[in-house]
C-alpha positions as CSV (number, residue, x, y, z in Angstrom):
1,X,180.5,191.7,205.5
2,X,177.6,189.2,205.9
3,X,178.4,186.1,203.9
4,X,175.1,186.3,202.0
5,X,175.9,189.7,200.6
6,X,178.7,188.1,198.6
7,X,176.0,186.4,196.5
8,X,175.1,189.8,195.2
9,X,178.5,191.4,195.4
10,X,180.3,188.8,193.3
11,X,177.9,189.0,190.3
12,X,178.1,192.8,190.4
13,X,181.9,192.6,190.3
14,X,181.5,190.1,187.4
15,X,179.4,192.6,185.6
16,X,182.1,195.3,186.0
17,X,184.8,192.9,184.9
18,X,182.9,191.8,181.9
19,X,182.3,195.4,180.9
20,X,186.0,196.1,181.1
21,X,186.9,192.9,179.2
22,X,188.5,193.4,175.8
23,X,188.6,190.0,174.3
24,X,186.9,186.6,174.4
25,X,189.5,185.0,176.7
26,X,189.0,187.7,179.3
27,X,185.3,187.2,179.1
28,X,185.6,183.5,179.6
29,X,188.0,183.9,182.5
30,X,185.7,186.3,184.3
31,X,182.8,183.9,183.9
32,X,184.7,180.8,185.0
33,X,186.3,182.5,188.0
34,X,183.1,184.2,189.1
35,X,180.8,181.2,188.7
36,X,183.4,179.0,190.5
37,X,183.5,181.4,193.4
38,X,179.7,181.4,193.6
39,X,179.7,177.6,193.6
40,X,182.3,177.4,196.3
41,X,180.5,180.0,198.3
42,X,177.2,178.1,198.1
43,X,178.9,174.8,199.1
44,X,180.5,176.6,202.1
45,X,177.2,178.1,203.0
46,X,175.5,174.7,203.0
47,X,178.1,173.2,205.3
48,X,178.0,176.3,207.6
49,X,174.2,176.1,207.7
50,X,174.2,172.4,208.6
51,X,176.9,173.1,211.3
52,X,174.8,175.9,212.8
53,X,171.7,173.6,213.0
54,X,173.8,170.8,214.5
55,X,175.1,173.2,217.1
56,X,171.5,173.8,218.2
57,X,170.8,177.1,216.5
58,X,167.1,176.8,215.9
59,X,166.4,180.4,214.6
60,X,164.1,180.5,211.7
61,X,166.6,182.4,209.6
62,X,170.3,182.2,209.9
63,X,173.1,184.6,208.8
64,X,170.6,187.5,209.0
65,X,171.5,191.1,208.4
66,X,169.3,194.2,208.0
67,X,169.8,197.8,207.3
68,X,167.2,200.4,206.6
69,X,166.9,201.4,203.0
70,X,163.7,203.6,202.8
71,X,162.4,204.3,206.3
72,X,159.1,206.0,205.4
73,X,157.8,202.7,204.0
74,X,159.9,200.5,206.3
75,X,161.8,199.0,203.4
76,X,165.2,197.4,204.3
77,X,168.0,195.5,202.8
78,X,167.2,192.5,204.9
79,X,168.8,189.1,204.2
80,X,168.8,185.7,205.8
81,X,168.4,182.0,204.8
82,X,166.6,178.9,205.9
83,X,167.0,175.4,204.5
84,X,164.9,176.1,201.5
85,X,167.0,179.2,200.6
86,X,170.2,177.3,201.1
87,X,169.4,174.5,198.6
88,X,168.0,177.0,196.1
89,X,171.3,179.0,196.3
90,X,173.2,175.7,195.8
91,X,171.1,174.8,192.8
92,X,171.5,178.3,191.2
93,X,175.3,178.2,191.5
94,X,175.5,174.8,189.9
95,X,173.4,175.9,187.0
96,X,175.3,179.1,186.5
97,X,178.6,177.2,186.6
98,X,177.6,174.6,184.1
99,X,175.8,177.1,182.0
100,X,179.0,179.0,181.6
101,X,180.7,176.0,180.0
102,X,177.6,175.2,177.9
103,X,177.9,178.7,176.4
104,X,181.7,178.4,175.9
105,X,181.5,178.8,172.1
106,X,178.5,181.0,171.9
107,X,178.7,183.8,169.2
108,X,178.1,186.5,168.3
109,X,178.4,189.3,171.0
110,X,179.7,186.9,173.6
111,X,180.5,189.7,176.0
112,X,177.1,191.2,175.9
113,X,175.4,187.8,176.2
114,X,177.3,187.0,179.4
115,X,176.6,190.5,180.8
116,X,172.8,189.8,180.6
117,X,173.3,186.3,181.7
118,X,175.1,187.5,184.8
119,X,172.5,190.2,185.5
120,X,169.8,187.5,185.4
121,X,171.8,185.4,187.9
122,X,172.2,188.4,190.2
123,X,168.4,188.7,190.4
124,X,168.1,185.0,191.2
125,X,170.6,185.1,194.0
126,X,169.2,188.3,195.5
127,X,165.7,186.9,195.5
128,X,166.6,183.8,197.4
129,X,168.6,185.6,200.2
130,X,166.2,188.5,200.8
131,X,163.6,188.6,203.6
132,X,162.1,192.0,202.8
133,X,159.1,191.9,200.5
134,X,160.0,195.0,198.4
135,X,163.7,194.0,198.0
136,X,162.6,190.5,197.0
137,X,160.3,191.9,194.4
138,X,163.0,194.2,193.1
139,X,165.4,191.2,192.6
140,X,162.5,189.2,191.1
141,X,162.2,191.9,188.4
142,X,165.9,192.0,187.8
143,X,165.8,188.2,187.1
144,X,163.0,188.5,184.6
145,X,164.0,191.5,182.5
146,X,167.2,190.1,180.9
147,X,165.2,187.2,179.5
148,X,163.7,189.4,176.8
149,X,167.1,190.2,175.3
150,X,168.7,186.8,175.9
151,X,165.9,185.1,173.9
152,X,165.2,187.9,171.5
153,X,168.8,188.5,170.4
154,X,170.6,185.1,171.0
155,X,167.6,182.8,170.6
156,X,166.5,180.7,167.6
157,X,163.3,180.1,165.7
158,X,160.4,182.4,166.6
159,X,162.6,184.2,169.0
160,X,161.1,187.7,168.8
161,X,157.6,186.3,169.3
162,X,158.7,184.0,172.1
163,X,160.6,186.8,173.9
164,X,157.7,189.2,173.7
165,X,155.1,186.6,174.8
166,X,157.3,185.6,177.8
167,X,157.9,189.2,178.8
168,X,154.3,190.2,178.6
169,X,152.9,187.3,180.5
170,X,155.6,187.5,183.3
171,X,155.0,191.2,183.6
172,X,151.3,190.5,183.9
173,X,152.2,188.2,186.8
174,X,154.4,190.9,188.3
175,X,151.5,193.4,188.1
176,X,149.4,191.0,190.2
177,X,152.3,190.5,192.6
178,X,152.8,194.2,193.3
179,X,149.1,194.6,194.1
180,X,149.4,191.6,196.5
181,X,152.5,192.9,198.1
182,X,151.0,196.4,198.7
183,X,147.9,194.7,200.1
184,X,150.0,192.6,202.5
185,X,151.9,195.6,203.6
186,X,148.9,197.8,204.4
187,X,146.9,194.9,205.7
188,X,149.6,194.2,208.2
189,X,149.4,197.8,209.5
190,X,152.1,199.3,207.3
191,X,154.7,198.6,210.0
192,X,157.1,196.2,208.3
193,X,158.1,194.6,205.0
194,X,159.9,191.8,206.7
195,X,158.5,188.4,205.7
196,X,159.1,186.7,209.0
197,X,157.7,189.5,211.1
198,X,154.6,189.7,208.9
199,X,154.0,186.0,209.3
200,X,154.5,186.1,213.1
201,X,152.3,189.1,213.5
202,X,149.5,187.3,211.6
203,X,147.1,190.3,211.8
204,X,146.0,190.6,208.2
205,X,142.2,190.3,208.2
206,X,140.8,187.1,206.9
207,X,138.6,188.7,204.3
208,X,141.6,190.7,202.9
209,X,143.7,187.5,202.9
210,X,141.1,185.8,200.7
211,X,141.3,188.8,198.3
212,X,145.1,189.0,198.2
213,X,145.9,185.3,198.0
214,X,144.9,184.8,194.3
215,X,146.9,187.9,193.3
216,X,150.1,186.6,195.0
217,X,149.7,182.9,194.1
218,X,148.8,183.5,190.5
219,X,151.5,186.2,190.3
220,X,154.2,183.7,191.3
221,X,152.4,180.8,189.7
222,X,152.7,182.4,186.2
223,X,156.5,181.9,186.5
224,X,155.9,178.4,188.0
225,X,153.9,177.4,184.8
226,X,150.5,177.3,186.6
227,X,147.7,176.3,184.2
228,X,146.3,178.1,182.3
229,X,149.1,180.8,182.6
230,X,151.8,178.4,181.3
231,X,151.7,179.1,177.6
232,X,154.8,181.4,177.6
233,X,157.0,178.6,178.9
234,X,157.2,176.1,175.9
235,X,157.8,178.9,173.4
236,X,160.3,180.6,175.6
237,X,162.3,177.4,176.2
238,X,162.2,176.4,172.5
239,X,163.7,179.7,171.4
240,X,166.2,180.4,174.2
241,X,169.9,179.7,173.8
242,X,171.1,176.6,175.6
243,X,172.4,178.1,178.9
244,X,169.5,180.4,179.1
245,X,167.1,177.5,178.8
246,X,169.2,175.8,181.6
247,X,168.9,178.8,183.9
248,X,165.3,179.5,182.9
249,X,163.9,176.0,183.6
250,X,166.5,175.0,186.2
251,X,166.3,178.1,188.4
252,X,164.0,180.9,187.2
253,X,160.9,178.8,187.3
254,X,161.7,177.8,190.8
255,X,161.2,181.4,191.9
256,X,157.6,180.8,191.2
257,X,157.3,177.8,193.6
258,X,159.5,179.5,196.2
259,X,157.4,182.6,196.1
260,X,154.1,180.7,196.3
261,X,155.2,178.9,199.4
262,X,157.3,181.7,201.1
263,X,154.9,184.6,200.4
264,X,151.4,183.4,199.4
265,X,151.1,180.4,201.8
266,X,153.3,181.8,204.7
267,X,151.9,185.4,204.9
268,X,148.3,184.5,204.0
269,X,147.7,181.3,206.0
270,X,143.9,181.6,206.4
271,X,143.5,182.0,202.7
272,X,145.9,179.2,202.1
273,X,143.5,176.9,204.0
274,X,140.4,178.3,202.5
275,X,141.3,178.5,198.9
276,X,144.0,175.9,198.3
277,X,141.5,173.4,196.8
278,X,140.8,175.8,193.9
279,X,144.5,176.0,192.9
280,X,144.9,172.3,193.6
281,X,142.6,171.7,190.7
282,X,144.7,173.9,188.4
283,X,148.0,172.3,189.5
284,X,146.5,168.8,188.9
285,X,145.6,169.9,185.4
286,X,149.2,171.3,184.9
287,X,150.7,168.0,186.0
288,X,148.6,165.8,183.7
289,X,148.3,168.3,180.8
290,X,152.0,168.9,180.7
291,X,152.8,165.2,180.5
292,X,150.3,164.4,177.8
293,X,151.3,167.5,175.8
294,X,155.0,166.3,175.9
295,X,153.8,163.0,174.3
296,X,152.7,164.6,171.1
297,X,155.6,167.0,170.5
298,X,158.3,166.3,167.9
299,X,160.7,169.1,168.9
300,X,163.2,168.0,171.6
301,X,163.0,171.4,173.4
302,X,159.2,171.4,173.3
303,X,159.1,167.9,174.8
304,X,161.3,169.1,177.7
305,X,159.4,172.3,178.0
306,X,156.1,170.6,178.5
307,X,157.8,168.1,180.8
308,X,158.8,171.1,182.9
309,X,155.2,172.3,183.0
310,X,154.3,169.0,184.4
311,X,157.1,168.8,186.9
312,X,156.8,172.4,188.1
313,X,153.0,171.8,188.4
314,X,153.9,168.9,190.7
315,X,155.8,171.4,192.9
316,X,152.8,173.7,193.3
317,X,150.5,170.6,193.7
318,X,152.6,169.3,196.7
319,X,152.8,172.8,198.3
320,X,149.0,173.0,198.3
321,X,148.7,169.7,200.2
322,X,149.8,171.6,203.4
323,X,151.6,168.7,205.1
324,X,155.2,168.3,205.9
325,X,156.0,165.3,203.8
326,X,154.5,166.6,200.6
327,X,156.0,170.1,201.0
328,X,159.4,168.6,201.7
329,X,159.0,166.6,198.5
330,X,158.0,169.8,196.7
331,X,161.3,171.4,197.6
332,X,163.2,168.3,196.7
333,X,161.4,168.3,193.4
334,X,162.5,171.9,192.8
335,X,166.1,170.9,193.4
336,X,165.8,167.7,191.4
337,X,164.0,169.1,188.4
338,X,166.4,172.1,188.3
339,X,169.3,169.7,187.8
340,X,167.5,167.3,185.5
341,X,166.1,169.9,183.1
342,X,169.4,171.8,183.0
343,X,171.0,168.5,182.0
344,X,168.3,167.9,179.3
345,X,168.6,171.4,177.8
346,X,172.4,171.3,177.8
347,X,172.4,168.0,175.9
348,X,169.6,169.1,173.5
349,X,171.6,172.3,172.8
350,X,174.8,170.2,172.1
351,X,172.9,167.8,169.8
352,X,171.3,170.7,168.0
353,X,174.6,172.5,167.6
354,X,175.9,169.5,165.6
355,X,172.8,168.2,163.7
356,X,171.0,171.6,163.3
357,X,167.7,170.0,164.0
358,X,165.6,169.2,167.1
359,X,163.0,167.2,165.2
360,X,162.9,163.7,166.5
361,X,161.7,162.5,163.1
362,X,165.0,163.5,161.5
363,X,167.2,162.0,164.2
364,X,168.3,158.4,164.6
365,X,171.4,156.4,165.6
366,X,173.1,159.1,167.6
367,X,174.4,156.5,170.0
368,X,176.8,155.4,167.3
369,X,177.9,158.9,166.4
370,X,178.2,160.8,169.7
371,X,178.1,158.1,172.5
372,X,179.0,160.5,175.3
373,X,176.1,162.8,174.6
374,X,173.8,159.9,174.0
375,X,174.6,158.2,177.3
376,X,174.1,161.5,179.0
377,X,170.7,161.8,177.4
378,X,169.7,158.3,178.6
379,X,170.8,159.2,182.1
380,X,168.8,162.4,182.0
381,X,165.7,160.5,180.7
382,X,165.9,157.9,183.4
383,X,166.2,160.5,186.0
384,X,163.2,162.4,184.6
385,X,160.9,159.3,184.6
386,X,161.8,158.6,188.2
387,X,164.2,155.7,188.1
388,X,165.4,154.7,191.6
389,X,168.9,155.9,192.3
390,X,168.3,159.3,190.7
391,X,167.0,162.5,192.2
392,X,163.6,162.3,190.4
393,X,162.6,159.2,192.2
394,X,163.1,160.4,195.8
395,X,161.4,163.7,195.0
396,X,158.3,162.3,193.4
397,X,158.0,159.4,195.9
398,X,158.1,161.9,198.8
399,X,155.4,164.1,197.1
400,X,153.0,161.2,196.3
401,X,153.5,159.5,199.7
402,X,152.9,162.8,201.5
403,X,149.9,163.8,199.3
404,X,148.1,160.5,199.4
405,X,148.8,159.2,202.9
406,X,149.3,162.1,205.2
407,X,146.6,164.2,206.8
408,X,147.0,167.9,206.0
409,X,148.7,169.7,209.0
410,X,146.0,172.4,208.7
411,X,143.3,169.9,209.6
412,X,141.6,170.3,206.2
413,X,138.6,168.0,206.1
414,X,138.8,167.6,202.3
415,X,141.1,164.6,202.6
416,X,139.2,162.5,200.0
417,X,139.3,165.3,197.5
418,X,143.1,165.6,197.9
419,X,143.4,161.8,197.6
420,X,141.5,161.8,194.3
421,X,143.7,164.6,193.0
422,X,146.8,162.7,194.0
423,X,145.6,159.6,192.1
424,X,145.0,161.7,189.0
425,X,148.4,163.4,189.3
426,X,150.1,159.9,189.7
427,X,149.1,159.1,186.1
428,X,151.8,161.5,184.9
429,X,154.4,159.0,186.0
430,X,153.3,156.5,183.4
431,X,152.9,159.2,180.7
432,X,156.4,160.6,181.5
433,X,157.9,157.1,181.0
434,X,156.1,156.9,177.6
435,X,157.5,160.0,176.1
436,X,160.9,159.6,177.6
437,X,161.4,156.1,176.3
438,X,159.8,157.0,172.9
439,X,162.3,159.9,172.4
440,X,165.3,157.9,173.6
441,X,164.5,155.0,171.3
442,X,163.8,157.2,168.4
443,X,166.9,159.5,168.4
444,X,169.6,157.3,169.9
445,X,169.1,153.9,168.3
446,X,168.2,152.6,164.9
447,X,169.9,153.3,161.6
448,X,171.5,156.7,160.8
449,X,169.4,158.0,157.9
450,X,171.2,161.3,157.3
451,X,174.7,160.4,156.1
452,X,175.9,163.9,157.0
453,X,175.5,162.9,160.7
454,X,178.3,160.3,160.3
455,X,180.8,163.1,160.1
456,X,179.7,164.7,163.4
457,X,181.9,164.7,166.5
458,X,181.2,163.9,170.1
459,X,181.2,166.3,173.0
460,X,184.2,168.7,173.5
461,X,186.0,169.2,176.8
462,X,183.9,172.2,177.9
463,X,180.6,170.3,177.1
464,X,181.8,167.3,179.0
465,X,182.5,169.5,182.1
466,X,178.9,170.8,182.1
467,X,177.3,167.3,181.5
468,X,179.5,165.4,184.0
469,X,178.8,168.0,186.8
470,X,175.1,167.8,186.3
471,X,175.0,164.0,186.1
472,X,177.1,163.8,189.3
473,X,174.6,166.1,191.0
474,X,171.5,164.2,189.8
475,X,172.9,160.9,190.8
476,X,174.4,162.2,194.1
477,X,171.0,163.6,195.2
478,X,169.3,160.4,194.3
479,X,171.7,158.2,196.2
480,X,172.2,160.5,199.2
481,X,169.0,162.6,199.6
482,X,168.9,162.7,203.4
483,X,171.2,165.6,203.9
484,X,168.9,167.7,201.6
485,X,165.7,166.5,203.2
486,X,167.0,167.2,206.7
487,X,168.0,170.7,205.7
488,X,164.6,171.3,204.1
489,X,162.6,169.8,206.9
490,X,163.7,172.5,209.4
491,X,162.5,175.2,207.1
492,X,159.2,173.7,206.2
493,X,158.0,173.1,209.7
494,X,157.8,176.8,210.9
495,X,155.9,177.8,207.8
496,X,153.4,174.9,208.2
497,X,153.0,175.7,211.9
498,X,151.9,179.2,211.0
499,X,149.3,177.8,208.5
500,X,148.2,175.2,211.0
501,X,147.7,177.8,213.8
502,X,144.9,179.6,211.9
């Protein structure tokens, strides 16, 4: 069996094992074993991918496999990975593994919760390995649907409202996507659904590309928190249980950036050149608006949710620059932000589970009460504001250097426009530092005003496992980013070459 198929097979077996589980210990065992296998598999795939590249295998997709699924429409179960897919699979497996421990004590209906959580992760894994448009869209929908129940049943606050709002807006994006995918299929001559083949054929009429590009980019951009379609994100994050917030912000939102680059930009290259400036304006607004909105929030989850709008906007911003350095930075930002925001949401959930409040006006002096969680929060904050030595610094530096200094590979003459947009987006760095330092100073230091907090305990062993793993990954990527950038570079270049050839 192809190694990539195990990324779908293992979660499916986990679903069966969870369904057959009869007590909490069995449910936890299934989740730990399954998530550990997926993490080990993604690490092995990363090393195997690097070994193949070092051996001189320069195929655009590696570990490919295809079998016809529905021949009348040329739909196939087609899988394969490039460097972007590999790092996204690695990110997904890390978040699923740590999310399992972050949900260790979740009640009630623990079994049902993990069933939906695993189904969501199945869709994520399937999306990143597929190279067939229809199959990708199918897994995309599988990843979105469980969010409604995970938030609506196990969430907090305005959970029903948030779940419904999220579902309706993402389904609206999906409706745009299906129109775009059908248009790409018939515009290509209705001969194949394979992404690589469509890109290399490059025979979709330019006028049709200009029509389809907004459908596809906005369809995926809704999930990537593209302004003004981002409003579902803060409410969804605020109401979701801890591990769901981790997976949602850490991985699910990355499907949006991945889809914008892999589908919209790659398959509609003429439109990408022609219309990128329009969406560049929207993404610049996302970056700055998200950062300023985070400054005025008082709920810890809302602060991190608006921060995610800003950082995910930065991903789309860099992709639209159409040059290798900026796009490599965008993928690094997807990886970095996924790890950072998962760490943030894990810590916020652990703090909320003890204090029963996320209002920063009611929190103070937590460093004295729960030093492990407080130190973890400081590390997450420093990574988020881009301190050198952490993943956020290398990702944002690569984006801004590429966006400001490099000529677009497509030969776009609007270099000055892109430079101005980059300068505006750079202001988010200062604003991010403001709200991170404000929150850290407010909740971790000072005098404990609520005497009940003095009775609280620090992190338990399962919480420490999740936090330590994520801190190790954030610091590891920041201190040794070159392996990731080398893996990503080889995948970025073929896509940009297609765009440049128009």
